[in-house]
Each structure stands twice: as C-alpha cells, then as structure tokens.
BAFI-3210 file (N, C-alpha, C; in Angstrom, 3 decimals, decimal comma, padded with zeros to 6 digits):
// residues 261
n [1|2|3|4|5|6|7|8|9|10|11|12|13|14|15|16|17|18|19|20|21|22|23|24|25|26|27|28|29|30|31|32|33|34|35|36|37|38|39|40|41|42|43|44|45|46|47|48|49|50|51|52|53|54|55|56|57|58|59|60|61|62|63|64|65|66|67|68|69|70|71|72|73|74|75|76|77|78|79|80|81|82|83|84|85|86|87|88|89|90|91|92|93|94|95|96|97|98|99|100|101|102|103|104|105|106|107|108|109|110|111|112|113|114|115|116|117|118|119|120|121|122|123|124|125|126|127|128|129|130|131|132|133|134|135|136|137|138|139|140|141|142|143|144|145|146|147|148|149|150|151|152|153|154|155|156|157|158|159|160|161|162|163|164|165|166|167|168|169|170|171|172|173|174|175|176|177|178|179|180|181|182|183|184|185|186|187|188|189|190|191|192|193|194|195|196|197|198|199|200|201|202|203|204|205|206|207|208|209|210|211|212|213|214|215|216|217|218|219|220|221|222|223|224|225|226|227|228|229|230|231|232|233|234|235|236|237|238|239|240|241|242|243|244|245|246|247|248|249|250|251|252|253|254|255|256|257|258|259|260|261]
n.u [010,219|011,385|011,429|011,278|011,465|009,865|009,905|009,340|009,781|010,643|012,103|013,038|014,826|014,886|012,970|014,050|016,324|015,214|013,361|014,462|016,239|014,621|013,528|015,891|015,346|014,740|015,124|015,454|015,817|014,719|014,395|013,008|013,084|012,234|013,683|014,556|015,922|017,175|019,409|018,499|018,593|021,704|021,639|019,774|021,088|023,051|022,038|020,892|021,757|019,970|018,939|016,709|016,204|012,869|010,889|008,135|005,036|002,753|001,629|000,259|000,992|004,176|004,665|004,130|006,150|008,317|008,248|008,551|011,484|011,340|012,723|012,100|009,582|007,870|006,713|006,822|004,978|006,111|006,399|007,934|007,913|006,932|007,377|008,947|008,260|010,249|008,648|006,987|008,118|008,860|006,276|005,908|007,577|006,977|004,571|005,284|006,594|004,471|002,818|000,154|-001,661|-002,709|-001,954|-001,620|-003,774|-002,514|-002,661|-002,006|-000,410|-000,645|001,774|000,894|002,213|003,627|002,307|000,887|-002,534|-005,261|-007,735|-010,119|-010,560|-008,551|-007,162|-007,325|-006,916|-006,798|-005,153|-003,468|-000,458|001,859|002,363|002,006|004,340|003,271|000,658|-000,281|-001,141|-001,473|-004,477|-004,772|-004,111|-003,773|-003,763|-003,591|-003,788|-005,014|-003,963|-004,193|-005,334|-005,129|-006,620|-006,914|-006,633|-005,272|-004,705|-002,578|-001,031|000,120|000,782|002,119|003,932|003,404|004,781|003,728|003,133|005,528|004,886|002,701|003,200|004,505|002,031|000,543|002,220|001,950|-000,613|-001,535|-000,357|-001,185|-004,374|-004,208|-003,440|-005,629|-008,064|-007,790|-007,707|-010,373|-011,097|-011,208|-011,878|-014,958|-016,015|-017,703|-017,379|-019,367|-021,723|-022,606|-021,043|-018,799|-019,560|-021,163|-019,086|-016,841|-017,358|-018,807|-016,398|-015,571|-016,826|-017,352|-014,737|-013,958|-016,639|-018,353|-016,104|-014,650|-012,619|-011,974|-011,433|-008,795|-007,992|-006,961|-004,938|-006,920|-008,783|-007,522|-006,412|-008,849|-009,971|-008,030|-008,400|-011,087|-010,372|-008,956|-010,169|-011,677|-010,592|-010,124|-011,340|-012,097|-009,974|-010,540|-012,830|-011,475|-010,320|-012,278|-012,838|-010,050|-010,092|-012,438|-011,977|-009,588|-011,394|-013,046|-010,729|-010,067|-012,098|-012,604|-010,260|-011,054|-013,191|-012,445|-010,583]
n.v [-005,093|-003,682|-003,389|-001,138|-001,828|-000,162|000,464|001,927|003,479|003,896|003,311|000,251|-001,460|-004,487|-005,323|-004,494|-005,894|-009,117|-008,397|-006,628|-008,384|-010,147|-008,574|-008,980|-009,916|-007,444|-004,803|-003,045|-001,156|000,983|002,650|004,952|006,419|008,350|009,477|007,537|006,551|004,925|001,609|001,342|002,911|002,265|-000,232|-000,566|000,559|-001,166|-002,525|-000,786|001,993|003,788|005,393|008,105|010,216|011,308|013,673|012,293|012,686|011,315|008,762|008,299|009,963|009,519|007,343|008,384|010,484|008,825|007,072|009,129|008,580|006,624|004,331|002,561|000,742|-000,591|-000,888|-001,833|-002,317|-002,370|-002,980|-002,665|-004,810|-006,635|-009,870|-011,036|-013,899|-016,916|-017,684|-015,341|-013,627|-015,013|-014,514|-012,722|-011,254|-012,825|-011,806|-008,406|-008,472|-009,986|-007,892|-007,673|-006,524|-003,676|-002,946|-005,430|-007,104|-008,575|-011,433|-011,823|-012,603|-012,983|-012,632|-013,070|-013,284|-015,062|-017,415|-017,987|-015,613|-017,090|-016,260|-014,011|-012,107|-011,680|-012,571|-013,540|-011,031|-009,101|-006,935|-003,886|-004,570|-004,673|-002,138|-000,228|002,685|004,797|004,332|004,079|004,910|007,237|007,700|011,078|010,198|009,410|007,216|003,467|003,657|003,621|001,907|002,695|001,990|002,569|001,841|-002,086|-004,505|-006,674|-010,358|-012,088|-015,217|-016,219|-015,752|-012,490|-012,136|-011,018|-010,003|-008,661|-008,247|-009,132|-009,465|-008,320|-005,843|-004,462|-004,223|-003,241|-000,952|000,454|000,640|002,464|004,739|003,718|004,534|007,004|008,513|007,280|008,417|011,259|011,562|010,737|013,248|015,027|013,660|014,746|013,614|013,089|012,550|010,574|009,061|006,890|005,568|005,536|003,028|001,412|000,612|-000,667|-003,512|-004,769|-004,819|-006,917|-008,973|-009,462|-009,387|-012,476|-014,228|-013,229|-013,461|-015,855|-016,147|-017,966|-019,949|-019,269|-019,935|-019,236|-017,189|-015,668|-015,087|-012,983|-011,479|-010,236|-009,489|-006,560|-005,659|-004,397|-003,284|-001,131|000,048|001,060|003,345|004,894|006,583|007,571|008,802|010,640|011,634|013,670|014,820|016,737|018,103|019,405|021,361|022,432|024,008|024,993|026,868|028,103|029,763|031,702|033,128|034,248|036,225|038,288|039,067|040,621|042,431]
n.w [-024,808|-021,908|-018,400|-016,063|-012,351|-009,716|-006,539|-003,443|-000,083|003,110|006,012|005,350|006,214|006,980|005,181|002,163|001,327|000,141|-001,688|-003,175|-004,197|-005,487|-007,855|-009,321|-012,041|-014,070|-015,822|-015,306|-012,109|-009,649|-006,060|-004,553|-001,912|001,172|002,962|004,982|008,098|008,810|007,229|004,898|002,973|001,884|001,281|-000,550|-002,694|-003,070|-005,230|-007,499|-009,364|-009,337|-006,829|-004,997|-003,548|-001,476|000,304|002,214|000,803|000,861|-000,225|-003,365|-004,618|-004,008|-005,270|-008,391|-008,578|-008,757|-011,129|-013,062|-013,371|-014,310|-017,008|-018,955|-021,283|-019,826|-016,474|-013,699|-010,061|-007,172|-003,071|-000,476|001,193|-000,154|-002,775|-005,901|-006,817|-008,616|-010,571|-010,627|-012,164|-014,893|-015,699|-015,646|-017,991|-019,415|-020,148|-020,784|-022,781|-024,985|-025,274|-025,234|-023,822|-021,732|-019,479|-015,963|-013,658|-010,380|-008,527|-005,008|-002,358|001,273|004,239|007,754|010,426|010,214|008,453|005,820|004,742|003,422|003,222|004,357|002,837|001,654|000,568|-004,074|-004,251|-006,581|-007,971|-010,501|-011,084|-013,224|-015,950|-018,965|-019,328|-019,894|-019,915|-017,404|-014,735|-010,971|-008,878|-006,798|-003,848|000,139|000,953|001,121|-002,653|-005,832|-008,072|-011,704|-014,886|-018,616|-020,754|-022,317|-019,368|-018,250|-016,853|-014,935|-013,471|-011,832|-008,399|-006,286|-003,650|-000,139|002,559|005,206|007,834|010,444|013,266|015,613|017,259|015,132|013,537|014,707|015,008|012,419|011,790|013,336|011,770|009,280|010,319|010,560|008,694|006,571|008,146|007,565|004,677|004,518|005,536|004,247|001,810|002,597|004,065|007,154|010,993|012,521|015,280|014,813|013,132|014,370|016,316|014,983|011,964|013,235|015,080|012,552|010,959|011,720|011,434|008,795|007,774|009,172|009,139|006,753|005,289|005,205|007,354|009,418|008,970|008,553|011,256|014,651|013,636|011,367|013,202|015,467|013,064|011,909|014,017|014,842|012,559|013,703|015,262|013,882|011,996|014,051|015,010|013,131|012,846|014,718|015,290|012,981|013,771|015,548|013,875|013,368|016,206|016,226|014,020|015,148|017,287|016,362|014,764|016,296|017,523|015,969|014,629|017,497|017,739|015,693|016,018|018,398|017,077]
ca.u [009,823|012,041|010,308|011,259|010,781|009,511|010,598|009,301|010,644|011,054|013,053|012,536|016,194|014,270|012,384|014,102|017,496|014,621|012,434|015,568|016,906|013,559|013,443|017,233|015,459|013,882|015,386|015,965|015,320|014,170|013,858|012,622|013,049|011,605|014,670|015,156|017,311|018,722|020,333|017,478|019,718|022,920|021,398|019,419|022,010|023,828|020,461|020,889|021,882|018,498|017,935|016,946|015,310|011,749|009,773|007,030|004,099|001,427|001,518|000,077|002,309|005,461|004,307|003,900|007,203|009,135|007,417|009,108|012,874|011,411|012,801|011,966|008,270|006,826|006,331|006,275|005,247|006,690|006,623|009,223|007,679|006,605|008,838|008,482|008,570|010,815|007,387|006,282|008,947|008,802|005,129|005,944|008,417|006,448|003,261|005,519|006,742|003,750|002,250|-001,020|-002,365|-002,221|-002,173|-002,177|-003,731|-001,361|-003,413|-001,299|-000,505|-000,077|002,253|000,336|002,659|004,315|001,245|-000,310|-003,663|-005,867|-009,465|-010,142|-010,233|-007,140|-006,737|-006,368|-006,409|-006,213|-004,052|-002,771|000,998|002,593|001,435|003,043|004,671|003,114|-000,903|-000,416|-002,064|-002,106|-004,813|-004,395|-004,614|-002,605|-003,020|-004,142|-003,766|-005,208|-002,915|-005,046|-004,505|-005,916|-006,406|-006,531|-006,332|-004,900|-004,648|-001,659|-001,840|001,134|000,864|003,242|004,129|003,668|005,548|003,152|003,408|005,600|005,171|001,744|004,162|004,669|001,086|000,499|002,853|001,607|-002,572|-001,422|000,627|-003,234|-005,617|-003,881|-003,137|-006,918|-008,644|-006,762|-007,979|-011,501|-011,368|-010,263|-013,141|-015,204|-016,280|-017,851|-017,693|-021,380|-021,745|-023,163|-019,634|-017,855|-020,305|-020,848|-018,608|-015,524|-018,205|-018,982|-015,276|-014,752|-017,737|-017,387|-013,684|-013,880|-017,813|-018,357|-014,238|-014,420|-011,643|-012,519|-010,872|-007,611|-008,176|-006,435|-004,536|-007,727|-009,365|-006,534|-006,194|-010,733|-009,815|-007,675|-008,803|-011,528|-010,094|-007,807|-011,713|-012,364|-008,862|-009,142|-013,073|-011,680|-009,377|-012,190|-013,248|-010,494|-009,206|-012,765|-012,516|-009,372|-011,027|-013,991|-011,426|-008,524|-012,231|-013,053|-009,988|-009,866|-013,159|-012,541|-009,786|-011,950|-014,440|-012,153|-010,129]
ca.v [-004,475|-003,483|-003,558|-000,932|-002,136|000,857|000,480|003,161|003,139|004,679|002,907|-000,578|-001,729|-005,299|-006,161|-003,993|-006,781|-009,293|-008,037|-006,214|-009,611|-010,546|-007,709|-008,352|-009,820|-006,334|-004,503|-001,531|-001,094|002,116|002,673|006,656|006,724|009,053|009,844|006,576|007,473|002,753|001,213|001,090|003,723|001,746|-001,494|-000,666|001,288|-002,587|-003,383|-000,219|002,907|003,895|005,344|008,819|010,395|012,863|014,217|011,665|013,191|010,236|006,866|008,234|011,232|009,518|006,826|009,493|010,871|007,367|006,788|009,561|008,258|004,756|005,110|001,436|000,994|-001,554|-000,625|-002,750|-001,528|-003,030|-002,469|-002,921|-005,768|-007,456|-010,916|-011,439|-015,277|-017,010|-018,042|-014,652|-013,740|-015,360|-014,508|-010,733|-011,206|-012,852|-010,315|-006,995|-009,112|-010,453|-006,313|-008,003|-005,423|-001,960|-003,012|-006,397|-007,684|-010,000|-011,691|-011,109|-013,843|-012,069|-013,191|-012,292|-013,739|-016,655|-017,815|-017,934|-015,718|-018,210|-016,247|-012,308|-011,270|-011,217|-013,186|-012,989|-009,277|-009,119|-005,421|-003,821|-004,026|-004,422|-001,687|000,762|003,567|005,936|003,935|004,424|006,279|007,425|008,361|011,600|009,102|009,871|006,030|002,818|004,311|002,662|001,369|002,524|001,942|003,635|000,950|-002,643|-004,838|-008,809|-011,175|-013,481|-016,298|-016,355|-013,992|-011,779|-012,780|-010,049|-010,114|-007,493|-008,240|-010,390|-009,100|-007,277|-004,774|-004,189|-003,963|-001,800|000,274|000,721|000,810|004,273|005,181|004,321|005,171|008,463|008,655|007,165|009,792|012,827|010,973|010,697|014,757|015,314|013,546|015,272|012,450|013,553|011,730|009,880|007,983|004,993|004,855|004,595|002,217|000,128|-000,380|-002,449|-004,787|-004,590|-005,041|-008,352|-009,713|-009,855|-010,340|-013,375|-014,668|-013,011|-013,301|-017,071|-015,537|-018,865|-021,058|-018,996|-020,120|-018,273|-016,168|-015,140|-014,369|-012,199|-010,383|-009,601|-007,973|-005,599|-004,930|-004,014|-001,977|000,207|000,618|001,734|003,809|005,603|007,030|008,147|010,251|011,361|012,560|014,417|016,504|017,267|018,549|020,221|021,881|023,320|024,774|026,335|028,053|029,045|030,928|032,425|034,087|035,334|036,352|038,184|039,770|041,545|043,549]
ca.w [-023,902|-021,237|-016,775|-015,012|-011,484|-009,220|-004,750|-002,648|001,056|004,367|007,070|005,652|005,902|007,432|004,180|000,844|000,694|000,596|-001,763|-004,712|-004,397|-006,254|-008,589|-010,366|-013,307|-014,044|-016,464|-013,911|-010,672|-009,661|-005,627|-004,003|-000,682|001,979|003,477|005,791|009,030|008,746|006,380|003,943|001,446|001,999|001,206|-002,080|-003,849|-004,198|-006,263|-008,319|-009,287|-008,895|-005,484|-004,819|-002,201|-001,279|001,017|001,807|000,347|-000,224|-001,318|-004,602|-005,193|-004,388|-007,035|-009,255|-008,638|-008,377|-012,208|-013,204|-013,062|-015,018|-018,658|-019,720|-021,012|-018,297|-015,370|-011,872|-009,062|-005,496|-002,442|-000,118|001,707|-001,561|-003,131|-007,246|-007,587|-009,811|-011,426|-012,007|-012,992|-015,710|-016,392|-016,533|-018,901|-021,107|-020,555|-021,944|-024,491|-026,166|-025,446|-025,758|-022,988|-021,728|-017,870|-015,365|-012,390|-010,304|-007,417|-003,921|-001,434|002,309|005,185|008,563|011,756|009,287|007,998|004,674|004,620|002,433|003,241|005,075|002,250|001,641|-000,414|-003,815|-003,607|-007,659|-008,256|-010,849|-010,798|-014,647|-016,654|-019,325|-018,513|-020,972|-019,985|-015,957|-013,361|-009,804|-008,749|-005,601|-002,737|000,936|001,689|-000,126|-003,171|-006,903|-009,390|-012,819|-016,478|-019,443|-021,626|-021,898|-018,552|-018,219|-015,710|-014,473|-012,408|-010,944|-007,643|-005,157|-002,059|000,703|004,070|005,585|009,628|011,217|015,096|016,417|017,307|013,665|012,850|015,928|014,882|010,983|012,253|013,820|010,559|008,239|010,584|010,672|006,593|006,404|008,330|006,939|003,292|004,952|005,340|002,397|000,301|002,580|005,189|008,729|011,367|012,846|016,091|014,646|012,038|015,454|017,242|014,209|011,142|013,850|014,392|010,577|010,202|011,934|010,626|007,228|007,482|009,900|008,701|005,542|004,050|006,303|008,002|010,324|008,137|008,869|012,775|015,591|012,672|010,725|014,449|016,250|012,711|012,424|016,002|014,715|011,530|014,344|016,077|014,141|011,491|014,601|015,478|011,465|013,022|016,350|014,144|012,017|015,451|016,685|013,252|013,048|016,881|016,206|012,910|015,296|017,993|015,279|013,638|016,829|018,042|014,167|014,849|018,777|017,440|014,653|016,784|019,274|016,212]
c.u [010,506|010,766|011,420|010,364|010,350|009,091|009,744|009,471|010,538|011,036|012,449|014,199|015,589|013,340|013,559|015,410|016,175|013,321|013,232|016,033|015,605|013,181|015,207|016,637|015,012|015,557|016,475|015,227|015,512|013,983|014,108|012,225|012,768|012,757|015,418|016,233|018,192|019,219|019,424|018,217|020,730|022,356|020,803|020,512|023,048|022,964|020,945|021,670|020,717|018,023|017,814|016,033|014,696|011,328|008,305|006,000|002,754|001,895|001,937|001,521|003,721|005,623|004,965|005,732|008,538|008,836|008,079|010,978|012,780|012,285|013,442|010,014|007,314|007,875|006,019|005,914|005,176|006,720|007,631|009,122|007,062|007,596|007,939|009,001|009,485|009,764|007,335|006,921|009,124|007,160|005,107|006,702|008,207|004,824|003,762|006,457|005,662|002,751|000,897|-002,173|-001,227|-001,405|-001,868|-002,324|-002,970|-002,555|-002,191|-001,542|000,040|000,442|002,198|001,376|003,469|003,443|000,321|-001,639|-004,501|-007,064|-008,898|-010,246|-009,266|-006,609|-008,116|-005,900|-005,311|-006,230|-003,281|-001,475|001,761|001,356|002,756|003,285|003,691|001,139|-000,798|-001,004|-001,913|-003,395|-004,952|-005,171|-003,397|-002,214|-004,218|-004,861|-003,991|-004,212|-003,868|-004,026|-005,849|-005,690|-007,189|-006,085|-006,625|-005,030|-003,891|-001,751|-001,403|000,845|002,386|002,794|004,169|003,620|005,274|003,591|004,062|006,092|003,810|002,705|004,235|003,665|000,601|001,006|002,319|000,038|-002,678|-001,451|-000,661|-004,306|-005,692|-003,855|-005,324|-008,609|-008,457|-007,866|-010,021|-012,391|-011,539|-011,507|-014,511|-016,549|-016,294|-018,334|-019,149|-020,922|-021,891|-021,861|-018,831|-018,073|-020,510|-019,648|-017,218|-016,386|-018,140|-017,756|-015,050|-015,404|-017,818|-015,643|-013,360|-015,123|-017,714|-017,376|-013,950|-012,595|-011,148|-011,455|-008,811|-007,365|-007,442|-005,599|-005,518|-008,496|-008,461|-006,617|-007,819|-010,334|-009,000|-007,794|-010,981|-011,421|-008,847|-008,652|-011,786|-011,426|-008,994|-010,460|-012,675|-011,062|-010,028|-012,384|-012,536|-010,478|-010,729|-013,030|-011,576|-009,421|-012,119|-012,662|-010,274|-010,093|-012,616|-012,164|-009,973|-010,875|-012,806|-011,494|-010,013|-012,769|-013,466|-010,822|-011,422]
c.v [-004,419|-003,111|-002,405|-001,562|-000,510|000,643|001,467|002,596|004,174|003,265|001,711|-002,204|-003,498|-006,484|-005,954|-005,164|-008,160|-008,835|-007,372|-007,364|-010,369|-010,370|-007,811|-009,230|-008,807|-005,699|-002,703|-001,761|000,593|002,677|004,583|006,237|008,135|009,242|009,376|006,995|005,524|002,636|000,642|001,582|002,781|000,544|-002,106|-000,085|-000,165|-003,033|-002,169|001,074|004,223|003,965|006,845|008,635|012,067|012,890|013,436|012,934|012,841|009,789|007,758|009,426|010,695|007,627|007,286|009,948|009,910|007,247|007,939|009,319|007,059|004,761|003,328|001,628|000,479|-000,929|-001,628|-002,318|-001,940|-002,693|-003,094|-004,321|-006,594|-008,299|-010,886|-012,471|-015,625|-017,375|-017,074|-013,752|-013,299|-015,308|-013,051|-010,372|-011,491|-011,859|-009,509|-007,749|-008,815|-009,064|-006,692|-007,474|-004,250|-002,199|-005,049|-006,496|-009,072|-010,332|-012,035|-012,112|-012,878|-013,145|-012,904|-013,129|-015,426|-017,349|-016,836|-017,364|-015,916|-017,566|-014,820|-011,701|-010,739|-011,517|-013,615|-011,835|-008,509|-007,200|-005,661|-003,888|-003,757|-003,399|-000,981|002,031|004,656|005,390|004,148|005,566|006,566|008,159|009,553|010,897|009,947|008,372|004,559|003,182|003,067|003,232|001,807|002,665|003,122|002,601|-000,278|-003,745|-006,525|-009,256|-012,262|-013,825|-016,129|-014,917|-013,517|-011,923|-011,159|-009,921|-008,617|-007,691|-009,456|-010,571|-008,680|-005,952|-003,888|-003,522|-003,057|-000,312|001,715|000,787|002,248|004,891|005,269|004,451|006,704|009,237|008,481|008,125|011,245|012,618|010,693|012,671|015,089|015,241|014,099|014,411|012,943|012,026|011,416|009,100|006,724|004,851|004,300|003,923|000,993|-000,553|-001,298|-003,343|-005,552|-005,545|-006,463|-008,154|-009,948|-010,303|-012,000|-014,287|-014,740|-013,371|-015,095|-016,455|-017,190|-019,450|-020,914|-019,527|-019,074|-017,575|-014,805|-014,830|-012,881|-011,096|-009,765|-008,845|-007,189|-004,954|-004,307|-002,794|-000,805|000,183|001,734|003,280|005,270|006,156|007,897|009,418|011,034|012,799|013,759|015,319|016,875|018,606|019,460|021,234|023,300|024,512|025,445|027,150|028,902|029,681|032,082|033,792|034,900|036,515|037,464|040,022|041,069|042,534|044,782]
c.w [-022,966|-019,717|-016,070|-014,256|-010,318|-007,525|-004,171|-000,698|001,629|005,298|006,741|004,787|006,501|006,642|002,736|000,392|-000,188|-001,061|-003,538|-005,132|-005,169|-007,922|-009,690|-011,959|-013,950|-014,748|-015,894|-013,350|-010,201|-007,170|-005,016|-002,887|000,415|003,058|004,813|006,380|009,569|007,689|004,806|002,228|000,791|001,128|-000,126|-003,540|-003,525|-005,043|-007,325|-007,825|-009,186|-008,062|-005,475|-003,885|-001,910|-000,373|001,140|001,890|000,660|-000,738|-002,938|-005,737|-005,123|-005,478|-008,218|-009,435|-009,030|-010,403|-013,295|-013,627|-013,896|-015,978|-018,984|-020,213|-020,750|-017,383|-014,391|-010,437|-008,046|-004,217|-001,744|001,207|000,805|-001,773|-004,403|-006,803|-008,577|-011,299|-012,123|-012,232|-013,924|-016,368|-016,497|-017,255|-020,012|-021,377|-021,846|-022,880|-025,418|-025,577|-025,834|-024,428|-022,388|-020,014|-017,538|-014,394|-012,024|-009,452|-006,009|-002,596|000,205|003,459|005,912|009,468|011,522|008,742|006,638|004,685|003,942|002,390|003,938|004,138|001,720|000,071|-001,882|-004,045|-004,696|-007,703|-009,496|-010,598|-011,527|-015,240|-017,969|-018,585|-018,745|-020,623|-018,172|-015,497|-012,240|-009,125|-007,548|-004,174|-001,772|001,179|001,247|-001,228|-004,411|-007,867|-010,699|-014,065|-017,524|-020,471|-020,669|-020,580|-019,104|-016,830|-015,255|-013,543|-011,514|-009,289|-006,669|-004,278|-001,369|002,279|004,868|007,366|010,256|012,414|015,167|017,051|015,900|013,107|013,767|015,338|013,217|010,803|012,358|013,047|009,918|008,754|010,814|008,879|006,231|007,311|007,556|005,367|003,619|004,474|004,338|001,257|001,310|003,652|006,400|009,509|012,075|014,259|015,767|013,602|013,139|015,757|015,316|012,962|011,933|014,037|013,102|009,772|010,730|011,350|009,338|007,047|008,530|009,546|007,099|004,973|004,639|007,182|008,898|009,834|007,908|010,452|013,413|015,285|012,462|011,807|014,967|014,800|012,040|013,622|015,213|013,181|012,155|014,845|015,196|013,006|012,553|015,406|014,478|012,043|014,160|016,110|014,046|012,517|015,624|015,294|013,552|014,794|016,516|015,422|013,665|016,603|017,507|014,789|014,735|017,660|016,762|014,563|016,389|018,120|016,411|015,450|017,577|018,011|015,975]
res [m|g|i|s|a|l|v|i|t|w|n|e|e|k|n|i|q|r|c|l|e|s|l|r|f|a|d|e|i|v|v|l|d|s|y|s|s|d|r|t|v|e|i|a|k|r|y|t|d|k|v|f|q|r|e|f|a|g|f|s|d|q|r|i|a|a|l|q|y|a|s|q|d|w|v|l|i|v|d|a|d|e|v|v|t|p|e|l|a|s|a|l|r|r|a|a|e|t|e|q|y|d|g|y|r|l|p|r|l|t|v|f|l|d|r|e|m|r|h|c|g|w|y|p|a|y|s|i|r|l|a|r|k|d|k|v|y|f|p|p|r|l|v|h|e|s|i|l|v|r|g|r|i|g|v|l|d|e|h|l|l|h|y|s|y|p|s|l|a|e|y|a|r|k|m|m|l|y|a|d|a|g|a|k|q|m|k|i|d|g|k|r|f|t|l|f|d|l|l|a|r|p|p|f|a|f|f|r|m|f|i|w|k|l|g|f|l|d|g|m|h|g|f|v|l|s|v|l|t|a|c|s|t|a|l|r|y|a|m|l|w|e|l|e|r|q|s|k|i|e|n|g|k|v|n|n|a|r|s|r|e]
***
C-alpha cells in the first residue's frame, strides 16, 4: 500500500528542504502552499511535481484541501518544520503494509532553541499522523486542528522530530498568529471573555508546564518556555476581549444607523 505525504506551507524556505528530504521514502509528496512570498514553492518543486497553491482559510481547511490531491491509499500528515527519521520511515512503511489498523499515533519530539524538550508536556505528545485516506477526517478548526480516523488506531514507537522555534523572535512571530487564530476559534465556539480567565489562566499555564509537567527538568529552556506559554495564553484571552469589544462597537454603529432611518 502506498503512502502520500501531505505538507501545507507558507513562507517555509528555512524548513521545507529538510522536511521534504526526509519524505523521500514516501510514494508521493503533496505540497499545498498558501502563496508564499519566499522560495518555498521553488524548493518544493525540486522534490515533487504535486505542488499546489490555495488561499489559507484555516489549518483544518487546508488539510482537507491537500487530501484531495493524494492518490495513494495511505496519507502521512507532516508539518514543514517536522522531520521523519529513517527509523520512523521504516516503521511507517511496515504499518502501511501490514494494514492492521486504520490509523497510527506517533510520538513527537520537539526541539526548542536547539534543545530537545523531554518534559513541559511536549513529549511524547502523541497524535495521529498516518491514516487510510478514506478513513481520515479533520474537524473544522482555525488552529491546533485535530486529525481523526474512523476505525482502529495503533501506536508507533519511533518519534517524529519537530524543529519548532530556532529563536525567540520566531516564537514571538508565531505566538501572535496562534493567539489571533485561537481567540477567533474561541469566539466561534461561543467562549465569552471573563476577567477571571485573563487573570487565572496565564499563571496556571506556567504552573502546569513548569511544575506539573516537570518543565523544570528541562532547565532554563523549560523555564523560558513556561513563561512564554503563560504570555501566549494571556495574549489569546486579551485578543478575545478585543474581538468582543470590536463586535460591540460595530453592533452599536448598526443600531445607531437603524435608529436614524
């Protein structure tokens, strides 16, 4: 049974070659790009002729669109900043050939500022990444999308490498993007802003990561990551407040306009 590796991208020229090089074992590589302004597409075309472009409309939406271009029976979902090790590639091949399950969870080992993070709740961080094409589906979400499978789920031992944040500047850039998408998703889900959330959730996020999830065992990296996670949590709820405030202003303008009619 063949494997189609699916990668969605946007301005990933620093990561995409390392990622696609690790996917050479797959029978097919599909790259769906969101109109990158850097050399992402140029580099991707060195590895596959199945490079497509589409306006970004949320991570789940992009995954679903990429799935339509896959021609193999199995799909492997990989991010541009992730790498499949040779050991994992062999395990994926065996899993697809045995067909014992409809999908497989993989552990993911994240590298933060050049250090492998073994604690902070970041490892093993199992998630479904290999699945039968006709069994996989993606519930609609703007960020932190889930990959689900209709059928039996197995587990592989070999981990996926995730080169997440090479610098604090890169973390800050992505933090803004994820906080914005996270706030919009909360609004879609009907979550309302409360001062309690803004006051309590950031310190709890720090406690959970640094103490409960043993982030202190990752040293200074664990401390910095826990602080940044608290900051991103605060930013997400502040952005939710801003969205609600903007909605009230817009609704007020509409009501005023109607009252003058």
